mmCIF entry with sequence, helices, sheets and N, C-alpha, C, O atoms, coordinates in Angstrom:
data_MODEL
# 
_entry.id   MODEL 
# 
_entity.id                         1 
_entity.type                       polymer 
_entity.pdbx_number_of_molecules   1 
# 
_entity_poly.entity_id                      1 
_entity_poly.type                           'polypeptide(L)' 
_entity_poly.nstd_linkage                   no 
_entity_poly.nstd_monomer                   no 
_entity_poly.pdbx_seq_one_letter_code       MKNYLLDRAREASTWRGLILIAASIGVPIAPQLAEAIVAAGLGLAGLVGVLVADR 
_entity_poly.pdbx_seq_one_letter_code_can   MKNYLLDRAREASTWRGLILIAASIGVPIAPQLAEAIVAAGLGLAGLVGVLVADR 
_entity_poly.pdbx_strand_id                 A 
# 
loop_
_entity_poly_seq.entity_id 
_entity_poly_seq.num 
_entity_poly_seq.mon_id 
_entity_poly_seq.hetero 
1 1  MET n 
1 2  LYS n 
1 3  ASN n 
1 4  TYR n 
1 5  LEU n 
1 6  LEU n 
1 7  ASP n 
1 8  ARG n 
1 9  ALA n 
1 10 ARG n 
1 11 GLU n 
1 12 ALA n 
1 13 SER n 
1 14 THR n 
1 15 TRP n 
1 16 ARG n 
1 17 GLY n 
1 18 LEU n 
1 19 ILE n 
1 20 LEU n 
1 21 ILE n 
1 22 ALA n 
1 23 ALA n 
1 24 SER n 
1 25 ILE n 
1 26 GLY n 
1 27 VAL n 
1 28 PRO n 
1 29 ILE n 
1 30 ALA n 
1 31 PRO n 
1 32 GLN n 
1 33 LEU n 
1 34 ALA n 
1 35 GLU n 
1 36 ALA n 
1 37 ILE n 
1 38 VAL n 
1 39 ALA n 
1 40 ALA n 
1 41 GLY n 
1 42 LEU n 
1 43 GLY n 
1 44 LEU n 
1 45 ALA n 
1 46 GLY n 
1 47 LEU n 
1 48 VAL n 
1 49 GLY n 
1 50 VAL n 
1 51 LEU n 
1 52 VAL n 
1 53 ALA n 
1 54 ASP n 
1 55 ARG n 
# 
_struct_asym.id          A 
_struct_asym.entity_id   1 
# 
loop_
_struct_conf.conf_type_id 
_struct_conf.id 
_struct_conf.pdbx_PDB_helix_id 
_struct_conf.beg_label_comp_id 
_struct_conf.beg_label_asym_id 
_struct_conf.beg_label_seq_id 
_struct_conf.pdbx_beg_PDB_ins_code 
_struct_conf.end_label_comp_id 
_struct_conf.end_label_asym_id 
_struct_conf.end_label_seq_id 
_struct_conf.pdbx_end_PDB_ins_code 
_struct_conf.beg_auth_comp_id 
_struct_conf.beg_auth_asym_id 
_struct_conf.beg_auth_seq_id 
_struct_conf.end_auth_comp_id 
_struct_conf.end_auth_asym_id 
_struct_conf.end_auth_seq_id 
_struct_conf.pdbx_PDB_helix_class 
_struct_conf.details 
_struct_conf.pdbx_PDB_helix_length 
HELX_P HELX_P1 AA1 LYS A 2  ? ALA A 9  ? LYS A 2  ALA A 9  1 ? 8  
HELX_P HELX_P2 AA2 ALA A 12 ? ILE A 29 ? ALA A 12 ILE A 29 1 ? 18 
HELX_P HELX_P3 AA3 PRO A 31 ? LEU A 33 ? PRO A 31 LEU A 33 5 ? 3  
HELX_P HELX_P4 AA4 ALA A 34 ? LEU A 51 ? ALA A 34 LEU A 51 1 ? 18 
# 
_struct_conf_type.id          HELX_P 
_struct_conf_type.criteria    ? 
_struct_conf_type.reference   ? 
# 
loop_
_atom_site.group_PDB 
_atom_site.id 
_atom_site.type_symbol 
_atom_site.label_atom_id 
_atom_site.label_alt_id 
_atom_site.label_comp_id 
_atom_site.label_asym_id 
_atom_site.label_entity_id 
_atom_site.label_seq_id 
_atom_site.pdbx_PDB_ins_code 
_atom_site.Cartn_x 
_atom_site.Cartn_y 
_atom_site.Cartn_z 
_atom_site.occupancy 
_atom_site.B_iso_or_equiv 
_atom_site.pdbx_formal_charge 
_atom_site.auth_seq_id 
_atom_site.auth_comp_id 
_atom_site.auth_asym_id 
_atom_site.auth_atom_id 
_atom_site.pdbx_PDB_model_num 
ATOM 1   N N  . MET A 1 1  ? -24.457 15.935 -7.788 1.00 0.00 ? 1  MET A N  1 
ATOM 2   C CA . MET A 1 1  ? -23.698 15.696 -6.577 1.00 0.00 ? 1  MET A CA 1 
ATOM 3   C C  . MET A 1 1  ? -24.051 16.737 -5.512 1.00 0.00 ? 1  MET A C  1 
ATOM 4   O O  . MET A 1 1  ? -24.153 16.426 -4.325 1.00 0.00 ? 1  MET A O  1 
ATOM 5   N N  . LYS A 1 2  ? -24.236 17.978 -5.967 1.00 0.00 ? 2  LYS A N  1 
ATOM 6   C CA . LYS A 1 2  ? -24.579 19.051 -5.027 1.00 0.00 ? 2  LYS A CA 1 
ATOM 7   C C  . LYS A 1 2  ? -25.906 18.746 -4.330 1.00 0.00 ? 2  LYS A C  1 
ATOM 8   O O  . LYS A 1 2  ? -26.017 18.894 -3.113 1.00 0.00 ? 2  LYS A O  1 
ATOM 9   N N  . ASN A 1 3  ? -26.910 18.321 -5.100 1.00 0.00 ? 3  ASN A N  1 
ATOM 10  C CA . ASN A 1 3  ? -28.221 18.002 -4.528 1.00 0.00 ? 3  ASN A CA 1 
ATOM 11  C C  . ASN A 1 3  ? -28.125 16.846 -3.541 1.00 0.00 ? 3  ASN A C  1 
ATOM 12  O O  . ASN A 1 3  ? -28.792 16.855 -2.506 1.00 0.00 ? 3  ASN A O  1 
ATOM 13  N N  . TYR A 1 4  ? -27.299 15.853 -3.854 1.00 0.00 ? 4  TYR A N  1 
ATOM 14  C CA . TYR A 1 4  ? -27.114 14.722 -2.956 1.00 0.00 ? 4  TYR A CA 1 
ATOM 15  C C  . TYR A 1 4  ? -26.545 15.202 -1.620 1.00 0.00 ? 4  TYR A C  1 
ATOM 16  O O  . TYR A 1 4  ? -27.047 14.827 -0.561 1.00 0.00 ? 4  TYR A O  1 
ATOM 17  N N  . LEU A 1 5  ? -25.505 16.026 -1.667 1.00 0.00 ? 5  LEU A N  1 
ATOM 18  C CA . LEU A 1 5  ? -24.883 16.528 -0.441 1.00 0.00 ? 5  LEU A CA 1 
ATOM 19  C C  . LEU A 1 5  ? -25.841 17.411 0.356  1.00 0.00 ? 5  LEU A C  1 
ATOM 20  O O  . LEU A 1 5  ? -25.872 17.346 1.584  1.00 0.00 ? 5  LEU A O  1 
ATOM 21  N N  . LEU A 1 6  ? -26.616 18.231 -0.339 1.00 0.00 ? 6  LEU A N  1 
ATOM 22  C CA . LEU A 1 6  ? -27.582 19.073 0.361  1.00 0.00 ? 6  LEU A CA 1 
ATOM 23  C C  . LEU A 1 6  ? -28.674 18.235 1.014  1.00 0.00 ? 6  LEU A C  1 
ATOM 24  O O  . LEU A 1 6  ? -29.111 18.535 2.125  1.00 0.00 ? 6  LEU A O  1 
ATOM 25  N N  . ASP A 1 7  ? -29.112 17.193 0.328  1.00 0.00 ? 7  ASP A N  1 
ATOM 26  C CA . ASP A 1 7  ? -30.117 16.296 0.917  1.00 0.00 ? 7  ASP A CA 1 
ATOM 27  C C  . ASP A 1 7  ? -29.568 15.613 2.162  1.00 0.00 ? 7  ASP A C  1 
ATOM 28  O O  . ASP A 1 7  ? -30.273 15.505 3.165  1.00 0.00 ? 7  ASP A O  1 
ATOM 29  N N  . ARG A 1 8  ? -28.320 15.150 2.115  1.00 0.00 ? 8  ARG A N  1 
ATOM 30  C CA . ARG A 1 8  ? -27.720 14.502 3.280  1.00 0.00 ? 8  ARG A CA 1 
ATOM 31  C C  . ARG A 1 8  ? -27.532 15.505 4.429  1.00 0.00 ? 8  ARG A C  1 
ATOM 32  O O  . ARG A 1 8  ? -27.662 15.137 5.597  1.00 0.00 ? 8  ARG A O  1 
ATOM 33  N N  . ALA A 1 9  ? -27.231 16.748 4.108  1.00 0.00 ? 9  ALA A N  1 
ATOM 34  C CA . ALA A 1 9  ? -27.015 17.761 5.145  1.00 0.00 ? 9  ALA A CA 1 
ATOM 35  C C  . ALA A 1 9  ? -28.300 18.098 5.893  1.00 0.00 ? 9  ALA A C  1 
ATOM 36  O O  . ALA A 1 9  ? -28.246 18.651 6.992  1.00 0.00 ? 9  ALA A O  1 
ATOM 37  N N  . ARG A 1 10 ? -29.437 17.776 5.323  1.00 0.00 ? 10 ARG A N  1 
ATOM 38  C CA . ARG A 1 10 ? -30.719 18.050 5.972  1.00 0.00 ? 10 ARG A CA 1 
ATOM 39  C C  . ARG A 1 10 ? -31.169 16.915 6.888  1.00 0.00 ? 10 ARG A C  1 
ATOM 40  O O  . ARG A 1 10 ? -32.195 17.032 7.558  1.00 0.00 ? 10 ARG A O  1 
ATOM 41  N N  . GLU A 1 11 ? -30.421 15.830 6.922  1.00 0.00 ? 11 GLU A N  1 
ATOM 42  C CA . GLU A 1 11 ? -30.805 14.671 7.718  1.00 0.00 ? 11 GLU A CA 1 
ATOM 43  C C  . GLU A 1 11 ? -30.178 14.720 9.104  1.00 0.00 ? 11 GLU A C  1 
ATOM 44  O O  . GLU A 1 11 ? -29.007 15.069 9.258  1.00 0.00 ? 11 GLU A O  1 
ATOM 45  N N  . ALA A 1 12 ? -30.964 14.368 10.100 1.00 0.00 ? 12 ALA A N  1 
ATOM 46  C CA . ALA A 1 12 ? -30.479 14.377 11.480 1.00 0.00 ? 12 ALA A CA 1 
ATOM 47  C C  . ALA A 1 12 ? -29.321 13.401 11.666 1.00 0.00 ? 12 ALA A C  1 
ATOM 48  O O  . ALA A 1 12 ? -28.391 13.673 12.424 1.00 0.00 ? 12 ALA A O  1 
ATOM 49  N N  . SER A 1 13 ? -29.379 12.276 10.981 1.00 0.00 ? 13 SER A N  1 
ATOM 50  C CA . SER A 1 13 ? -28.323 11.276 11.143 1.00 0.00 ? 13 SER A CA 1 
ATOM 51  C C  . SER A 1 13 ? -26.968 11.808 10.673 1.00 0.00 ? 13 SER A C  1 
ATOM 52  O O  . SER A 1 13 ? -25.933 11.436 11.225 1.00 0.00 ? 13 SER A O  1 
ATOM 53  N N  . THR A 1 14 ? -26.968 12.665 9.667  1.00 0.00 ? 14 THR A N  1 
ATOM 54  C CA . THR A 1 14 ? -25.723 13.264 9.199  1.00 0.00 ? 14 THR A CA 1 
ATOM 55  C C  . THR A 1 14 ? -25.129 14.152 10.276 1.00 0.00 ? 14 THR A C  1 
ATOM 56  O O  . THR A 1 14 ? -23.931 14.083 10.549 1.00 0.00 ? 14 THR A O  1 
ATOM 57  N N  . TRP A 1 15 ? -25.956 14.983 10.888 1.00 0.00 ? 15 TRP A N  1 
ATOM 58  C CA . TRP A 1 15 ? -25.473 15.876 11.948 1.00 0.00 ? 15 TRP A CA 1 
ATOM 59  C C  . TRP A 1 15 ? -24.976 15.090 13.146 1.00 0.00 ? 15 TRP A C  1 
ATOM 60  O O  . TRP A 1 15 ? -23.931 15.412 13.712 1.00 0.00 ? 15 TRP A O  1 
ATOM 61  N N  . ARG A 1 16 ? -25.722 14.054 13.541 1.00 0.00 ? 16 ARG A N  1 
ATOM 62  C CA . ARG A 1 16 ? -25.277 13.215 14.662 1.00 0.00 ? 16 ARG A CA 1 
ATOM 63  C C  . ARG A 1 16 ? -23.941 12.563 14.334 1.00 0.00 ? 16 ARG A C  1 
ATOM 64  O O  . ARG A 1 16 ? -23.042 12.528 15.174 1.00 0.00 ? 16 ARG A O  1 
ATOM 65  N N  . GLY A 1 17 ? -23.811 12.055 13.133 1.00 0.00 ? 17 GLY A N  1 
ATOM 66  C CA . GLY A 1 17 ? -22.556 11.419 12.726 1.00 0.00 ? 17 GLY A CA 1 
ATOM 67  C C  . GLY A 1 17 ? -21.388 12.377 12.757 1.00 0.00 ? 17 GLY A C  1 
ATOM 68  O O  . GLY A 1 17 ? -20.313 12.027 13.242 1.00 0.00 ? 17 GLY A O  1 
ATOM 69  N N  . LEU A 1 18 ? -21.583 13.595 12.240 1.00 0.00 ? 18 LEU A N  1 
ATOM 70  C CA . LEU A 1 18 ? -20.513 14.590 12.243 1.00 0.00 ? 18 LEU A CA 1 
ATOM 71  C C  . LEU A 1 18 ? -20.111 14.979 13.665 1.00 0.00 ? 18 LEU A C  1 
ATOM 72  O O  . LEU A 1 18 ? -18.926 15.140 13.956 1.00 0.00 ? 18 LEU A O  1 
ATOM 73  N N  . ILE A 1 19 ? -21.098 15.130 14.546 1.00 0.00 ? 19 ILE A N  1 
ATOM 74  C CA . ILE A 1 19 ? -20.804 15.472 15.936 1.00 0.00 ? 19 ILE A CA 1 
ATOM 75  C C  . ILE A 1 19 ? -20.013 14.352 16.603 1.00 0.00 ? 19 ILE A C  1 
ATOM 76  O O  . ILE A 1 19 ? -19.039 14.617 17.307 1.00 0.00 ? 19 ILE A O  1 
ATOM 77  N N  . LEU A 1 20 ? -20.421 13.112 16.388 1.00 0.00 ? 20 LEU A N  1 
ATOM 78  C CA . LEU A 1 20 ? -19.732 11.988 17.013 1.00 0.00 ? 20 LEU A CA 1 
ATOM 79  C C  . LEU A 1 20 ? -18.325 11.802 16.448 1.00 0.00 ? 20 LEU A C  1 
ATOM 80  O O  . LEU A 1 20 ? -17.410 11.432 17.184 1.00 0.00 ? 20 LEU A O  1 
ATOM 81  N N  . ILE A 1 21 ? -18.142 12.051 15.159 1.00 0.00 ? 21 ILE A N  1 
ATOM 82  C CA . ILE A 1 21 ? -16.798 12.001 14.567 1.00 0.00 ? 21 ILE A CA 1 
ATOM 83  C C  . ILE A 1 21 ? -15.920 13.086 15.182 1.00 0.00 ? 21 ILE A C  1 
ATOM 84  O O  . ILE A 1 21 ? -14.770 12.826 15.538 1.00 0.00 ? 21 ILE A O  1 
ATOM 85  N N  . ALA A 1 22 ? -16.453 14.295 15.307 1.00 0.00 ? 22 ALA A N  1 
ATOM 86  C CA . ALA A 1 22 ? -15.677 15.391 15.904 1.00 0.00 ? 22 ALA A CA 1 
ATOM 87  C C  . ALA A 1 22 ? -15.293 15.068 17.344 1.00 0.00 ? 22 ALA A C  1 
ATOM 88  O O  . ALA A 1 22 ? -14.175 15.358 17.772 1.00 0.00 ? 22 ALA A O  1 
ATOM 89  N N  . ALA A 1 23 ? -16.216 14.469 18.090 1.00 0.00 ? 23 ALA A N  1 
ATOM 90  C CA . ALA A 1 23 ? -15.907 14.098 19.473 1.00 0.00 ? 23 ALA A CA 1 
ATOM 91  C C  . ALA A 1 23 ? -14.825 13.024 19.509 1.00 0.00 ? 23 ALA A C  1 
ATOM 92  O O  . ALA A 1 23 ? -13.931 13.077 20.353 1.00 0.00 ? 23 ALA A O  1 
ATOM 93  N N  . SER A 1 24 ? -14.897 12.060 18.610 1.00 0.00 ? 24 SER A N  1 
ATOM 94  C CA . SER A 1 24 ? -13.887 11.001 18.611 1.00 0.00 ? 24 SER A CA 1 
ATOM 95  C C  . SER A 1 24 ? -12.518 11.529 18.197 1.00 0.00 ? 24 SER A C  1 
ATOM 96  O O  . SER A 1 24 ? -11.496 10.995 18.627 1.00 0.00 ? 24 SER A O  1 
ATOM 97  N N  . ILE A 1 25 ? -12.485 12.555 17.381 1.00 0.00 ? 25 ILE A N  1 
ATOM 98  C CA . ILE A 1 25 ? -11.212 13.178 17.001 1.00 0.00 ? 25 ILE A CA 1 
ATOM 99  C C  . ILE A 1 25 ? -10.680 14.033 18.151 1.00 0.00 ? 25 ILE A C  1 
ATOM 100 O O  . ILE A 1 25 ? -9.468  14.130 18.343 1.00 0.00 ? 25 ILE A O  1 
ATOM 101 N N  . GLY A 1 26 ? -11.571 14.646 18.909 1.00 0.00 ? 26 GLY A N  1 
ATOM 102 C CA . GLY A 1 26 ? -11.156 15.514 20.008 1.00 0.00 ? 26 GLY A CA 1 
ATOM 103 C C  . GLY A 1 26 ? -10.529 14.778 21.172 1.00 0.00 ? 26 GLY A C  1 
ATOM 104 O O  . GLY A 1 26 ? -9.706  15.350 21.887 1.00 0.00 ? 26 GLY A O  1 
ATOM 105 N N  . VAL A 1 27 ? -10.897 13.522 21.382 1.00 0.00 ? 27 VAL A N  1 
ATOM 106 C CA . VAL A 1 27 ? -10.356 12.762 22.520 1.00 0.00 ? 27 VAL A CA 1 
ATOM 107 C C  . VAL A 1 27 ? -8.835  12.585 22.415 1.00 0.00 ? 27 VAL A C  1 
ATOM 108 O O  . VAL A 1 27 ? -8.137  12.849 23.394 1.00 0.00 ? 27 VAL A O  1 
ATOM 109 N N  . PRO A 1 28 ? -8.291  12.147 21.264 1.00 0.00 ? 28 PRO A N  1 
ATOM 110 C CA . PRO A 1 28 ? -6.827  12.024 21.200 1.00 0.00 ? 28 PRO A CA 1 
ATOM 111 C C  . PRO A 1 28 ? -6.108  13.376 21.252 1.00 0.00 ? 28 PRO A C  1 
ATOM 112 O O  . PRO A 1 28 ? -4.965  13.450 21.705 1.00 0.00 ? 28 PRO A O  1 
ATOM 113 N N  . ILE A 1 29 ? -6.754  14.424 20.801 1.00 0.00 ? 29 ILE A N  1 
ATOM 114 C CA . ILE A 1 29 ? -6.129  15.747 20.811 1.00 0.00 ? 29 ILE A CA 1 
ATOM 115 C C  . ILE A 1 29 ? -5.991  16.271 22.232 1.00 0.00 ? 29 ILE A C  1 
ATOM 116 O O  . ILE A 1 29 ? -4.981  16.887 22.573 1.00 0.00 ? 29 ILE A O  1 
ATOM 117 N N  . ALA A 1 30 ? -7.000  16.028 23.062 1.00 0.00 ? 30 ALA A N  1 
ATOM 118 C CA . ALA A 1 30 ? -6.985  16.491 24.453 1.00 0.00 ? 30 ALA A CA 1 
ATOM 119 C C  . ALA A 1 30 ? -7.398  15.343 25.371 1.00 0.00 ? 30 ALA A C  1 
ATOM 120 O O  . ALA A 1 30 ? -8.516  15.330 25.885 1.00 0.00 ? 30 ALA A O  1 
ATOM 121 N N  . PRO A 1 31 ? -6.488  14.368 25.579 1.00 0.00 ? 31 PRO A N  1 
ATOM 122 C CA . PRO A 1 31 ? -6.868  13.185 26.354 1.00 0.00 ? 31 PRO A CA 1 
ATOM 123 C C  . PRO A 1 31 ? -7.287  13.495 27.794 1.00 0.00 ? 31 PRO A C  1 
ATOM 124 O O  . PRO A 1 31 ? -8.074  12.749 28.377 1.00 0.00 ? 31 PRO A O  1 
ATOM 125 N N  . GLN A 1 32 ? -6.777  14.577 28.371 1.00 0.00 ? 32 GLN A N  1 
ATOM 126 C CA . GLN A 1 32 ? -7.157  14.936 29.741 1.00 0.00 ? 32 GLN A CA 1 
ATOM 127 C C  . GLN A 1 32 ? -8.612  15.394 29.816 1.00 0.00 ? 32 GLN A C  1 
ATOM 128 O O  . GLN A 1 32 ? -9.194  15.424 30.901 1.00 0.00 ? 32 GLN A O  1 
ATOM 129 N N  . LEU A 1 33 ? -9.197  15.744 28.689 1.00 0.00 ? 33 LEU A N  1 
ATOM 130 C CA . LEU A 1 33 ? -10.591 16.174 28.643 1.00 0.00 ? 33 LEU A CA 1 
ATOM 131 C C  . LEU A 1 33 ? -11.495 15.126 28.003 1.00 0.00 ? 33 LEU A C  1 
ATOM 132 O O  . LEU A 1 33 ? -12.613 15.443 27.598 1.00 0.00 ? 33 LEU A O  1 
ATOM 133 N N  . ALA A 1 34 ? -11.032 13.897 27.907 1.00 0.00 ? 34 ALA A N  1 
ATOM 134 C CA . ALA A 1 34 ? -11.752 12.847 27.184 1.00 0.00 ? 34 ALA A CA 1 
ATOM 135 C C  . ALA A 1 34 ? -13.186 12.684 27.677 1.00 0.00 ? 34 ALA A C  1 
ATOM 136 O O  . ALA A 1 34 ? -14.113 12.629 26.869 1.00 0.00 ? 34 ALA A O  1 
ATOM 137 N N  . GLU A 1 35 ? -13.378 12.606 28.979 1.00 0.00 ? 35 GLU A N  1 
ATOM 138 C CA . GLU A 1 35 ? -14.733 12.407 29.498 1.00 0.00 ? 35 GLU A CA 1 
ATOM 139 C C  . GLU A 1 35 ? -15.646 13.574 29.147 1.00 0.00 ? 35 GLU A C  1 
ATOM 140 O O  . GLU A 1 35 ? -16.803 13.369 28.780 1.00 0.00 ? 35 GLU A O  1 
ATOM 141 N N  . ALA A 1 36 ? -15.139 14.784 29.256 1.00 0.00 ? 36 ALA A N  1 
ATOM 142 C CA . ALA A 1 36 ? -15.938 15.966 28.933 1.00 0.00 ? 36 ALA A CA 1 
ATOM 143 C C  . ALA A 1 36 ? -16.257 16.027 27.440 1.00 0.00 ? 36 ALA A C  1 
ATOM 144 O O  . ALA A 1 36 ? -17.365 16.400 27.054 1.00 0.00 ? 36 ALA A O  1 
ATOM 145 N N  . ILE A 1 37 ? -15.294 15.663 26.608 1.00 0.00 ? 37 ILE A N  1 
ATOM 146 C CA . ILE A 1 37 ? -15.509 15.681 25.159 1.00 0.00 ? 37 ILE A CA 1 
ATOM 147 C C  . ILE A 1 37 ? -16.568 14.650 24.769 1.00 0.00 ? 37 ILE A C  1 
ATOM 148 O O  . ILE A 1 37 ? -17.461 14.945 23.975 1.00 0.00 ? 37 ILE A O  1 
ATOM 149 N N  . VAL A 1 38 ? -16.467 13.455 25.321 1.00 0.00 ? 38 VAL A N  1 
ATOM 150 C CA . VAL A 1 38 ? -17.444 12.406 25.010 1.00 0.00 ? 38 VAL A CA 1 
ATOM 151 C C  . VAL A 1 38 ? -18.825 12.814 25.503 1.00 0.00 ? 38 VAL A C  1 
ATOM 152 O O  . VAL A 1 38 ? -19.815 12.637 24.793 1.00 0.00 ? 38 VAL A O  1 
ATOM 153 N N  . ALA A 1 39 ? -18.897 13.355 26.707 1.00 0.00 ? 39 ALA A N  1 
ATOM 154 C CA . ALA A 1 39 ? -20.195 13.776 27.250 1.00 0.00 ? 39 ALA A CA 1 
ATOM 155 C C  . ALA A 1 39 ? -20.807 14.890 26.396 1.00 0.00 ? 39 ALA A C  1 
ATOM 156 O O  . ALA A 1 39 ? -22.004 14.866 26.109 1.00 0.00 ? 39 ALA A O  1 
ATOM 157 N N  . ALA A 1 40 ? -20.001 15.847 25.999 1.00 0.00 ? 40 ALA A N  1 
ATOM 158 C CA . ALA A 1 40 ? -20.506 16.947 25.169 1.00 0.00 ? 40 ALA A CA 1 
ATOM 159 C C  . ALA A 1 40 ? -20.961 16.425 23.807 1.00 0.00 ? 40 ALA A C  1 
ATOM 160 O O  . ALA A 1 40 ? -22.008 16.834 23.305 1.00 0.00 ? 40 ALA A O  1 
ATOM 161 N N  . GLY A 1 41 ? -20.186 15.531 23.211 1.00 0.00 ? 41 GLY A N  1 
ATOM 162 C CA . GLY A 1 41 ? -20.560 14.964 21.914 1.00 0.00 ? 41 GLY A CA 1 
ATOM 163 C C  . GLY A 1 41 ? -21.856 14.193 21.981 1.00 0.00 ? 41 GLY A C  1 
ATOM 164 O O  . GLY A 1 41 ? -22.711 14.335 21.107 1.00 0.00 ? 41 GLY A O  1 
ATOM 165 N N  . LEU A 1 42 ? -22.012 13.375 23.014 1.00 0.00 ? 42 LEU A N  1 
ATOM 166 C CA . LEU A 1 42 ? -23.251 12.618 23.166 1.00 0.00 ? 42 LEU A CA 1 
ATOM 167 C C  . LEU A 1 42 ? -24.434 13.542 23.445 1.00 0.00 ? 42 LEU A C  1 
ATOM 168 O O  . LEU A 1 42 ? -25.538 13.319 22.949 1.00 0.00 ? 42 LEU A O  1 
ATOM 169 N N  . GLY A 1 43 ? -24.194 14.574 24.240 1.00 0.00 ? 43 GLY A N  1 
ATOM 170 C CA . GLY A 1 43 ? -25.265 15.531 24.521 1.00 0.00 ? 43 GLY A CA 1 
ATOM 171 C C  . GLY A 1 43 ? -25.710 16.268 23.270 1.00 0.00 ? 43 GLY A C  1 
ATOM 172 O O  . GLY A 1 43 ? -26.907 16.441 23.041 1.00 0.00 ? 43 GLY A O  1 
ATOM 173 N N  . LEU A 1 44 ? -24.752 16.704 22.460 1.00 0.00 ? 44 LEU A N  1 
ATOM 174 C CA . LEU A 1 44 ? -25.097 17.394 21.214 1.00 0.00 ? 44 LEU A CA 1 
ATOM 175 C C  . LEU A 1 44 ? -25.807 16.454 20.239 1.00 0.00 ? 44 LEU A C  1 
ATOM 176 O O  . LEU A 1 44 ? -26.766 16.853 19.577 1.00 0.00 ? 44 LEU A O  1 
ATOM 177 N N  . ALA A 1 45 ? -25.342 15.219 20.152 1.00 0.00 ? 45 ALA A N  1 
ATOM 178 C CA . ALA A 1 45 ? -25.988 14.250 19.264 1.00 0.00 ? 45 ALA A CA 1 
ATOM 179 C C  . ALA A 1 45 ? -27.430 14.002 19.708 1.00 0.00 ? 45 ALA A C  1 
ATOM 180 O O  . ALA A 1 45 ? -28.330 13.891 18.876 1.00 0.00 ? 45 ALA A O  1 
ATOM 181 N N  . GLY A 1 46 ? -27.642 13.918 21.008 1.00 0.00 ? 46 GLY A N  1 
ATOM 182 C CA . GLY A 1 46 ? -29.004 13.755 21.523 1.00 0.00 ? 46 GLY A CA 1 
ATOM 183 C C  . GLY A 1 46 ? -29.867 14.968 21.243 1.00 0.00 ? 46 GLY A C  1 
ATOM 184 O O  . GLY A 1 46 ? -31.045 14.835 20.910 1.00 0.00 ? 46 GLY A O  1 
ATOM 185 N N  . LEU A 1 47 ? -29.288 16.145 21.374 1.00 0.00 ? 47 LEU A N  1 
ATOM 186 C CA . LEU A 1 47 ? -30.027 17.377 21.109 1.00 0.00 ? 47 LEU A CA 1 
ATOM 187 C C  . LEU A 1 47 ? -30.457 17.451 19.646 1.00 0.00 ? 47 LEU A C  1 
ATOM 188 O O  . LEU A 1 47 ? -31.578 17.857 19.340 1.00 0.00 ? 47 LEU A O  1 
ATOM 189 N N  . VAL A 1 48 ? -29.568 17.060 18.758 1.00 0.00 ? 48 VAL A N  1 
ATOM 190 C CA . VAL A 1 48 ? -29.921 17.023 17.330 1.00 0.00 ? 48 VAL A CA 1 
ATOM 191 C C  . VAL A 1 48 ? -31.082 16.061 17.121 1.00 0.00 ? 48 VAL A C  1 
ATOM 192 O O  . VAL A 1 48 ? -32.007 16.351 16.363 1.00 0.00 ? 48 VAL A O  1 
ATOM 193 N N  . GLY A 1 49 ? -31.032 14.927 17.787 1.00 0.00 ? 49 GLY A N  1 
ATOM 194 C CA . GLY A 1 49 ? -32.111 13.952 17.656 1.00 0.00 ? 49 GLY A CA 1 
ATOM 195 C C  . GLY A 1 49 ? -33.452 14.500 18.121 1.00 0.00 ? 49 GLY A C  1 
ATOM 196 O O  . GLY A 1 49 ? -34.497 14.138 17.580 1.00 0.00 ? 49 GLY A O  1 
ATOM 197 N N  . VAL A 1 50 ? -33.424 15.360 19.112 1.00 0.00 ? 50 VAL A N  1 
ATOM 198 C CA . VAL A 1 50 ? -34.663 15.934 19.646 1.00 0.00 ? 50 VAL A CA 1 
ATOM 199 C C  . VAL A 1 50 ? -35.161 17.084 18.767 1.00 0.00 ? 50 VAL A C  1 
ATOM 200 O O  . VAL A 1 50 ? -36.362 17.204 18.528 1.00 0.00 ? 50 VAL A O  1 
ATOM 201 N N  . LEU A 1 51 ? -34.255 17.920 18.289 1.00 0.00 ? 51 LEU A N  1 
ATOM 202 C CA . LEU A 1 51 ? -34.650 19.136 17.578 1.00 0.00 ? 51 LEU A CA 1 
ATOM 203 C C  . LEU A 1 51 ? -34.900 18.966 16.087 1.00 0.00 ? 51 LEU A C  1 
ATOM 204 O O  . LEU A 1 51 ? -35.695 19.709 15.511 1.00 0.00 ? 51 LEU A O  1 
ATOM 205 N N  . VAL A 1 52 ? -34.244 18.010 15.456 1.00 0.00 ? 52 VAL A N  1 
ATOM 206 C CA . VAL A 1 52 ? -34.377 17.851 13.998 1.00 0.00 ? 52 VAL A CA 1 
ATOM 207 C C  . VAL A 1 52 ? -35.434 16.786 13.720 1.00 0.00 ? 52 VAL A C  1 
ATOM 208 O O  . VAL A 1 52 ? -35.351 15.656 14.201 1.00 0.00 ? 52 VAL A O  1 
ATOM 209 N N  . ALA A 1 53 ? -36.410 17.173 12.944 1.00 0.00 ? 53 ALA A N  1 
ATOM 210 C CA . ALA A 1 53 ? -37.514 16.256 12.620 1.00 0.00 ? 53 ALA A CA 1 
ATOM 211 C C  . ALA A 1 53 ? -37.056 15.176 11.658 1.00 0.00 ? 53 ALA A C  1 
ATOM 212 O O  . ALA A 1 53 ? -36.246 15.420 10.764 1.00 0.00 ? 53 ALA A O  1 
ATOM 213 N N  . ASP A 1 54 ? -37.593 13.970 11.858 1.00 0.00 ? 54 ASP A N  1 
ATOM 214 C CA . ASP A 1 54 ? -37.328 12.870 10.926 1.00 0.00 ? 54 ASP A CA 1 
ATOM 215 C C  . ASP A 1 54 ? -38.186 13.063 9.683  1.00 0.00 ? 54 ASP A C  1 
ATOM 216 O O  . ASP A 1 54 ? -39.292 13.599 9.744  1.00 0.00 ? 54 ASP A O  1 
ATOM 217 N N  . ARG A 1 55 ? -37.647 12.611 8.558  1.00 0.00 ? 55 ARG A N  1 
ATOM 218 C CA . ARG A 1 55 ? -38.415 12.695 7.317  1.00 0.00 ? 55 ARG A CA 1 
ATOM 219 C C  . ARG A 1 55 ? -38.883 11.349 6.905  1.00 0.00 ? 55 ARG A C  1 
ATOM 220 O O  . ARG A 1 55 ? -39.550 11.214 5.879  1.00 0.00 ? 55 ARG A O  1 
# 
């Protein structure tokens, strides 16, 4: 199980998914900052896509 989780943690899609989940959780917590939270989440997800190599 440990190896499975470590393998998933090395994948760009896992990081993008975690960032997008965090952004979606942040919107209800701070609705007045919804646009900024979504923009930051999408920007970080895009950055992960650029910086992390596909396998």
